[in-house]
C-alpha positions, -999 to 999 in steps of 0.1 A, spaced: 0 0 0 11 36 2 28 31 36 42 -4 38 71 -18 17 103 -38 17 137 -35 1 165 -61 -2 200 -58 -15 237 -62 -9 268 -41 -7 286 -66 -30 314 -78 -28 317 -72 9 308 -102 31 279 -100 55 264 -70 37 231 -84 25 199 -69 40 162 -67 41 145 -35 54 109 -26 60 91 7 60 56 14 74 56 52 68 60 54 31 98 52 31 105 80 56 121 55 80 133 19 76 135 -10 101 161 -37 97 145 -71 95 175 -91 84 212 -83 79 241 -103 64 256 -127 89 222 -134 105 209 -169 103 173 -180 97 163 -214 110 200 -221 115 208 -214 79 233 -188 68 219 -164 42 248 -141 33 280 -142 14 275 -151 -23 242 -133 -26 238 -110 -56 209 -91 -43 175 -101 -30 144 -106 -51 112 -99 -31 75 -105 -37 44 -100 -15 6 -103 -15 -2 -81 15 15 -64 45 23 -97 62 30 -123 35 63 -117 17 89 -140 1 126 -133 -6 153 -152 -24 190 -145 -28 205 -169 -54 204 -199 -31 182 -230 -28 164 -215 2 136 -190 1 129 -167 30 92 -162 40 73 -141 65 37 -145 74 36 -115 99 57 -90 80 85 -91 106 97 -126 115 113 -148 88 117 -185 83 133 -204 55 119 -230 31 140 -253 10 133 -260 -27 142 -297 -32 137 -292 -69 166 -268 -68 194 -294 -67 224 -278 -83 202 -248 -93 202 -215 -74 169 -196 -71 172 -163 -88 136 -150 -86 103 -158 -69 68 -145 -74 36 -153 -55 3 -138 -68 -16 -155 -39 -7 -167 -4 -5 -202 -17 6 -203 -54 40 -192 -66 68 -199 -90 105 -199 -85 131 -195 -113 167 -206 -110 199 -214 -129 224 -242 -126 254 -259 -141 262 -260 -178 239 -230 -185 206 -247 -176 176 -231 -159 144 -242 -143 111 -229 -131 93 -248 -103 59 -243 -86 45 -242 -50 9 -245 -40 13 -241 -3 30 -208 1 65 -220 -6 67 -248 20 70 -275 -7 79 -274 -44 68 -298 -71 55 -301 -106 50 -274 -132 86 -274 -142 103 -263 -173 140 -267 -180 159 -242 -201 192 -247 -218 220 -224 -227 210 -195 -204 232 -169 -188 237 -172 -150 215 -151 -127 192 -144 -156 160 -164 -150 131 -143 -139 93 -149 -134 61 -128 -131 26 -140 -122 -3 -115 -122 -26 -142 -111 -26 -180 -103 -31 -190 -139 -11 -167 -161 27 -164 -158 58 -154 -177 94 -164 -175 123 -146 -192 158 -159 -198 188 -149 -219 198 -176 -243 236 -175 -250 232 -202 -277 215 -177 -298 239 -148 -293 222 -139 -260 187 -134 -274 161 -126 -248 134 -154 -246 100 -148 -230 80 -180 -221 43 -180 -212 20 -203 -192 -18 -202 -191 -23 -231 -169 -5 -221 -137 29 -233 -148 20 -269 -159 30 -262 -195 50 -234 -212 54 -220 -247 80 -197 -262 60 -165 -268 86 -140 -279 123 -137 -288 142 -104 -288 177 -98 -300 192 -68 -283 213 -43 -303 242 -53 -282 245 -86 -263 227 -81 -230 203 -95 -205 171 -87 -187 170 -72 -152 133 -75 -144 99 -86 -157 65 -74 -144 30 -82 -155 1 -61 -141 -25 -85 -155 -28 -111 -182 -24 -86 -210 -1 -58 -198 36 -64 -189 71 -49 -191 106 -63 -194 136 -41 -186 173 -48 -191 206 -35 -203 228 -34 -234 201 -24 -258 170 -40 -242 
């Protein structure tokens, strides 16, 4: 809303510099909820992060990921606990989006330039089904956006096609996917974010000519 928000980031490459902050007064002041070096459920969420990705459905239910197999989750807007994505394996989660308190998708990348999108139907506690595996993608370059529980988009940079930007679409909640659009930037580059307001209107932003 107009008062409550979260921000996550890192002072890379310094160790223990990752953070999640919260504001309840429209950004005038910020409260530290998590800082690098802290542990959540006994797990260490710090060095190696390339910046947090956050998504939320209201003032209390928020998810965050930081290029690891664990996803941070809060159900009261203050206290966090971690959920593990067993579908992750050698993949690292690079983005997460939840349009409802139960349904969400997580995107990640792994060895040999592969990427994956997996699905949760219980708020991120467990992950299964609805997977698509990409090949030849750039690291840290898998992103997802879901305006509702049915429609979703995933975007990757395919280095097998001179770093073309590929946008994939699902209309059944992530069960099946189709390649919807390919964009070749003027200069080789990658996407930084994707956002869909509804099932028709969306944006992709990036660098190097995108």
